[in-house]
N, C-alpha and C positions, 0 to 999 in steps of 0.2 A: 409459026417460028418466033414472031414477036410475042405470043402469048406464052411461049417455052421461055424464053429470056426473062418475061415479067415474072414468071413463077418461079424460076431460078433466084432472080433478085431478092423476092420476099423471103425464100428459104435461107438465103446467105444473111440477111438482115435478122432474121429470127434466131439463127443459129449463133451469130455474133452477139445479140442481147443475151443470150442465154449464157454464153460463156463469160460476157462481163458481169451479169448476175451473180453467176457462180464465184466469179473472181472475189468481188466485193462482199459477197455473204461469207466466205472462209476467212473469219477474222485472224486465224493463226498466220496466215500470209503477211499480215501487217503487225506481228508481233516485234518486239524489240530484237529478237534473234532473227528475224528475216528483213529488218531494216525498214519496215513499214512507218508511214506517219499517221494515217489515219484508218479507223478510229481508235485511239489508244484507251486501254481499259486500266484503271487504277488499281494496284494490288491493295486488298484489305489487310492493312497493318495491325490494327487492334480490335479484338471482339468488342472493349468497351474501354472507356476511360472516364473515370469520375474524380471530381475534385471537391474535397470537402474540408471543414476545420471551423476554427473559430476565432474571434478577436475578443481580449480580455485586456482591460486595463482595471487598476485598484490604486486609489490614492489614500494614504494613511496620515493624519494628523494628530499630534499627543502634545499635550501640555500637562508637566507635571508640577505639583506644589511642593512635594518631597521625592527625592529619589536617591539612589546609591552615589556615594561620593565619587565614584570613578567618573561620573559623566559632568562633573563640575557644575558650572553655574548656567549651563545651557538647558533651559527647561521647556522650549517651544521646539518641535521638530515636524518637517512636513517631509513626506516621502511617496514618490510616485514609483510604482511598480512592484514587482513580488520579489523579495529578496532570494527566495528559493528557487531562482533561476527558471521560473515557469515564464514561457515567452508570452508576449503581448499578442502576436498574431502567429497562428499555425496554419499552414496548408498540408492536408493530407492528399497525396495523388497516388491513384492506383489505376492498373491497367490490366487487361487479359488478352495478351497475344493469341492464346488459344483456351477451348474451353477446359483444358487441364493445367494451365501455366498461368501465373498471374505475378505481378510485381506491385511494391508499394514504397513510395518514400515520402518525405516531407521536407518541408522548408519553413523556418521560423524567422521572425523578427523582433528584436527586442531591445530596448534602451532604458537604462535607469533614470534617463532625463537629469543628469546630475551637472549639466553644463560643459562636460569635458567633448571635445570633438571625437575623441576615439571611443566614446562609449557605445556607439551604435553597434549593434552585434546582429550577425544574419549567418544562417548556414543550416545545415542538418540537424535534427533532433535525434530521430531514431536512426539515420541512413538510409540505405537503399535496401530494401527487402527483396528476396525472390522466394516465390513458393510454387513448386510444381507437384502435381498430382497424377497418378496413373493408376487406373482401375483394370484388373484382369479378373478372372474366375477364381484365382485363389486369394484375392484379397486387394485393398485398396492402399497404395503405398504414396507417401507425401514427403517432400524434401524442402525443408527452410533454410535458407541462408543469406548471408550479406550483413545487414545493420543490426539493429536490436528486435528480438522477440520476447514477447511476454509469454511465459510458459509455466505450466506445473506439472510435476512428476508425481511426487507424493508429499504427505505432511513433512516428514522428518528430512527426506532428500532435498527438495527443491519447491518451495510453496511460501506464501505469505500468510500469516496469521489473520483469521476473520473474525475472530470472536464470537460473542453472544448478542450483537446489535444493542448493546447498552451504551450509549452515548448521546451527547448533545448534539441537536441540530441547528443551533442558533448562529455558532459561527461557520461560514461557508469554506469550502474546501476549494481549491483550483480546479479541480477535476470534477465537480460537481455537475451533473447533467441538467439542462432545463426541462421541466415539465410543461404540459399544453397550458397549465394555469398554474401559478404559484402555490396556491393551496394543496394541490395534488401532491407535492413532494412531502408534505407532512402528513396528510391524510392516508397516504400509501404506508408510512412508517406506523402508523395508528392501527390500519387494517390488517396489515400483512406482517408488521414486526420488522421488515427490513427495508432497505432501499435499493433502488436501482442503482448500480454501479456501473463504471466503465469497465473495458476487457480486461483492464490490467488487475481486477479486484482478485485478491488471492493468488496472484501469479508473481515470478520475479523476472528481471529483464535478464536476457542472455544474448551474446553475441558469438556467433559461429555457425555450426552446422547441426541441425535437427532432422533426424529421418524417422518418420512413424509408418508402422505397417497396422492397418485397422481391418477389421471384417475377415479376418484370417479364418482357416478351416478350424472347426471344434471351438469356434467363439474365442480364438486367443487373438492377441496385439501385442505391439512391442514398441519402444521408443529408446532412440540413441541420440546423444547430444555430446558435442565435443566443441570447446571453444572457451569463453571467458564468461564469468558472471561479474556483477560489479565489485566483488573482492578480488578478482584477478585482472582487473584494470590496469592501465599503464602501456608503456612501449618499453619495456625491459628486454633488451637483447636475449636474456636468458629465458629458458623455458617457463611458462607461467599460465597455465591452463586447468581448465576442470574437465572431467568426463564423467559422463552419467548414463545409465540405462534402465529399462525396465521390462520384464515379460509379463503379461497379463492374460488370466483366464476369467471369464465371465460365465455365470451360471443363471441364465434368465436375464432379467432387465435390473435385478436389484441386488443380486450378489455376485461377489468377484473375489479373487485373490492375486496379487502380484508379488514379484520378486524385484527388489531396486536396489540399486547401487550407485554410488558417487564418491569421486575421489579428487582432490585438489591438490597441486603440486607445483611449487615452484623453488628456486635456489636462492640463498641469501648471500652466496660469493661468486665471484666471476670465474671460479674454476667449477662451478657447478657440482659441489660435493657436500654443501650444507642443505638440508632438504628442509622445507616449510610446506605443511599442508594438514590434510586429514583424509580418512576413509571412512565410509559408512555404509553397511549392509542392512536392508530391512525387508520385511514382508508386510504388506498392506493388505487389509482384508475387509469385508463388509457380508454378513450372513443374516439374510431376512427371513426372520420366522413368524411373519405376518402381525403377532401381536407385541412382538419384541425385535429389536435388532442388535446384532453385536458387531461393532466394528473397532477400527484400530489400526495401530502399527507396532510392531516389534522388531527389534535389531540390535546390532553392536557396532560400534565405532571407535576411533582413535584419534588424536591430535599429535602431530611431531613437529617439533622445532629445534633449533640448535640449544635451545633451553628446557625443551620438553622431551620426556622420555617416550612417549608414544604408545603407553599401554592402552589395553582395550576396555572398554565398558558398555553396559547395556543401555538401550533406550527402549522404553515401554510407553504405550498410550493405548488404553483399551476404554471403549465405551460402550454400555448397554443404554439402549433406549427403550422405555416401555410406553406401549401406547396408552390412550385414555381407556380402552377396554379392560385393561387390567388395573390401574391405578385412580381412574376418573379423571385424570389430568395428565398431560403429557410429562414424562420424567426421565432425565438423562443422568446416569451414574458413571462417574468417569475416574478411573486411576490412571496416575502417569510416575514413572521413575526414570530420570534420565542422569546417568552417569557424570560425574566431574570430567572424565575423560573423553566424553562425547561432545565435539565442538563441530558446529557447521552454521555459518552465519546465514546459508541459503534457506535454512529450514525455518519452522515456525516457532523454535525456542531461542531464547538468547543464551549468551554466554556468560556465566557470572563464577567462573572457577579459575580460569587460567588467562592471565595477563598475556595477550597474544604479541609475539614478537612482531617488530617492525623496525625497519632500517632506516625509515625516511620520515624526515619532520617538515611538515607544510607549514610556512608562515603566511598569514593573511592579517594585513592591517595591524600589524606588529603582535599579532596573539597566534599563539599555537593553535592549531586547529586539532580536533581528535582524530585520530585514525580509526577507531570503532566507535559510533554513535550510540550503539544502545549501552544503557546503564551497565556499569561493571560493578561486582562485590554484590552484596545480599539486597536484591530490589524489591521494594514492593510493587507489585503488578497487578492490574486489573485480572479478574477471573477469566480464564481461557487462554491468558498469555504465559507460556509456561519458559522456565530457565532449566539449565542443566544444574547438576549437583543439587537435585531437590526431588522429593517423591511427596506425592499427596493424593487427595481425593476431591473430586468436585461434584456438586449437585446442581443441577438446573432445572426449572421448572416454569411453565407458562400456564395462567390460569385466567379465566374471564368470568366476570360476574355482571351481565347486562352489558352497560357502556363502558364499563371498568375492566381494564385489562392490566395484569401484573405479570411480572417476570422476576423470579427471585433466583440467585445464585448463590453457593455457599461453598467456601473452598478452605481446607485446613491442609498445610503441607509442613515438611519438615527437611531441612538441609541433611544431606547425606554425609557430608565431612565438614568439620569446622575449619573453614579456609580463610575468611574474610575477619577483619575487625571493623568494616564499614557497612552502612545502610545506605541505599539510595531510595528517593521517593519524590513525588511531584506534588504540585501545587494545581489542583483542577479547576478552581475558581477563576483563576487568571493565566492560565498555563500559556495561550497564544499570546495575548497580549504582553504577558512578560518576555516571550521568546523574541519579540520585536524590538526589545531594548537594545540587543545585539545585532546590527545589519552586517550582511556578508561574511558567512562564514559559522564554523561551530565552535565558538572557543570554550574550554574548560576553564575551570579556576577562576570565574568571574563573579560579581556581587561585592556586597559589602565585606564578607570574611572569606572571599576567593574558593566559595563552597559551592557553586552553582555550575552546572554545565548545560550549553545550549544544544539541543539535537534538532533534528527537523520538525518544525512547527510544534516545539516544546522546549521546556527546561526541567532538568532534575537537580535535586540538592543532595550532597553527600554529608553524612555525619558521621563522626568516629564513636567506636566503643572503647572505653577505656579500662574495662575490667578483661579478665581472661576470655580470649576467644572461645566462644560456644557455638555449636551446630543450633541454629536459630530455628524457631518455629514461626509460621505465617498464617495468619487467620482472616478470612475476608467474607464478609456478607454484602451483597449489592442488589439493590431493589430499584426494579424500573416500573413506573405507574403510568399509565395513559388513560385519558378520558376523553370522549368525544361528543358533541352535542350540537344543537343549532341554536344561535340566539338571533331572534327578529331574522328568521330566515337565513341567516348567514352561518356557516361553519365556525365551530369553535372547537380548538383542541388544546388539552392541558397535558403536559409531560412533567415527571417528576424523576430525577436520578439520584438515588443514594448511595453511599459506600461507606463501609464501616471496617477499618482495618487495624490490626496490630501485629507486631513483631516482637517477640520475647526469646528468652532463652531456653526454651522447652517447648515440647509438644502440647497443644491446648485443644480441645474440642470447639470452643468459642473464641471469638475476640476478647483480648485481655483488656479491660480497661481500668488499669490502677497502676500504680508505681513499678509492678512488676514487669511491665512491658518497656522495653528499649524505646519504643515508638508507637504512640496512639495516632491515629488518621481517620477524621470524620469528615464527610464532604457532602453538600446538598445542592442540587441544582434544579431549578425549577423554572420552567418555560411555557408560554403560551401563545397561539397563533389564532387570530381572528381574521377571517375574509371580509373585507369591506364591501368589495366589489369582487367580480371574477378575475380582476387584473391588479387589485391592490391586496396585500395581506400586511397587517401589523402584528410585530411580535414584541414580547417583553422576557427579559431574563434576570434571575437572580441567582447568584453563587455563593456559598459559604463554605470555608475548609478551615478546620481546627486540627493542628498538629502539636502533640506534645512528646517530649522525650523524658527520660527519668535520669537521675543522677549517677547511672553507670554509662552515659555518654559524655561527650565533651560539654565542659561548662564554660560560660562567660568569664572572661578575667576579672571585670569590674563588678557584675552582679553576683557571680559566683554560681549561678544558676542554669539549667539546662534550657533547651529550645522550649519556647511555648508561643506558637504562631498562630495567627488569624488572618486570613484574606478573603475579603468581600468584594462583590462587583454587582453592578446593577447595569442593565442596559436594555434600549429599546431599538428596535428596526421596522424597516419597511422594504417589502418585495413588491416591486413594480414592473409589471409585464408591459412594455412600451409598443412591441408589436409580435407577433408569431413567435420569431426566434430571437427577440432582444429582451433583456432584462437588466433592470438597475436595482441594485441592492445597497441599502444604507444601515448603518450600524453607529450607533453612539453609546459608548460605555463609560462608566463612572467607576474607579477601582480604588481600594483601600487595602494596605496589607502593613502588618507589624509583626515583629517579634518582640513581646512584652519584656523578655530578657536579654536580648542582644540588641542594644539600642540603635546602632547602625543600620540594622537589617529592617528598613520600612521603605515604603513608598506609596504616593497618592497622588492621583490624576484623572485626567479623561483621555479618550482616545476616539477619533470618529474616521470612519472608514466607508469609502465610496466605491463601488464596483460595478463597472459596465460590461456586461457579456454578450456577445452576438454568436449565434451557431448558425453555418450554413453548410 
């Protein structure tokens, strides 16, 4: 009897322990829904979270012995910060709630250090962006919405010009990335002919809704976007937006054809009756034939406003790229023709034909800002930068002879209609330094004779033609030479960039260097980079530009002569790598410029720049 009672008690204890173990092994009973307290399981909120960004501060000191009269007697200026509204500190924050969904945002901090208590600025730069993707057996679909997205549709519809990689590297851009060592940035330009750019390169900013369909059956894809570009900004209560789309068919990995469309529309009156905007329909294509490639874009578009009729015109850009097997060196032959009726500031070409309608005037420091920053009228542009109301041919080639590398560009163009009695052009030798004369804003009509206009990181000049308006011809030759070697075991790189341009009243096969040309422009830029150590690079720069006009342009009231300008610049620099992601960049420039016939158009002085950049 006692034995039976003992066995029963043992069985009851084992059964109770088993139930207890089962009870506490079932975590669902202690989930929040069941009111349990232990053990709690944290819900996985994000698949990943990352924070990156940069800190950048730049200081600029200038001392001018001679300057434009508008600046009075103040010769020395100290400026801390970037007046192009580039933040000093930027934090990029991104997360992934699931494998198909991601979001990103940013925070920026910026102060111009003027001593004003209200100057400290903080907030969002690109806003809060949301991206979602979903893959099916029919394709992959993605949606982008929220803040600012950088995007490219096609060259004519929604893209930024990338040119032919003929430019100076001495002046740093705010967006320049950091290389593992300072010399690698310059050596890559020598070996590859191009630079590593950030994700915005060749793309335009867009705010709104973007949907992409990729890897669809039969190698099709599509894109749709609706919202605002930088030219649809503001908070007007009236409709003010842009819509664009694309259907694309690929043929293998190197050939494709697409249909593209873009329209922008707003209203200039409160009753929404007067429309302002443009339409553009194109087809972009690329056909790979192994030894040659035929690519380009062809379409039609119009511009309409309360003062424009909205007639349609053609837009043509066709390139034939020949391989070395055919010509012993790469050669590109390009033809373009863009009607004066085609306007789209979101594309790769400038508007030089229609003074765009604008009902708002912004005032900044008692100076009226420009509403469209690109030069208007008949512009002297670098090869590859197209404008409307112009047709022309471009030849471009790359050649190498041992350590010597040469790229040559040639362009001959003609205006379609004689619409403007003005010419606009730049001053390459001191372009960036000259733009820093006017801080905060983009004022037109500045300088000694009110003929300069500041744009983003540059200045252009306007000259009037005094004889009858003619359809002008434009000729350009650009040469880029690169040489690399080692001196005492350290890398040495020498770059030369030359530009030879003319604008005259008729078509010409070559640049016109005589008084028959409205304008002649010659510019030379020489720079070298020498790696003293893996962490120190010393550089030198010399720039010279000569610009001469003829007597068919406006004359000085005192001398009775046309423009005869010369600008010179000499600079030295140091790139110092302080640690893996920290760089210090020093630039010292001496500059001199004068117009020999317009006595007030002159300046002379020096400029020192210090930039500290930290990437994390």
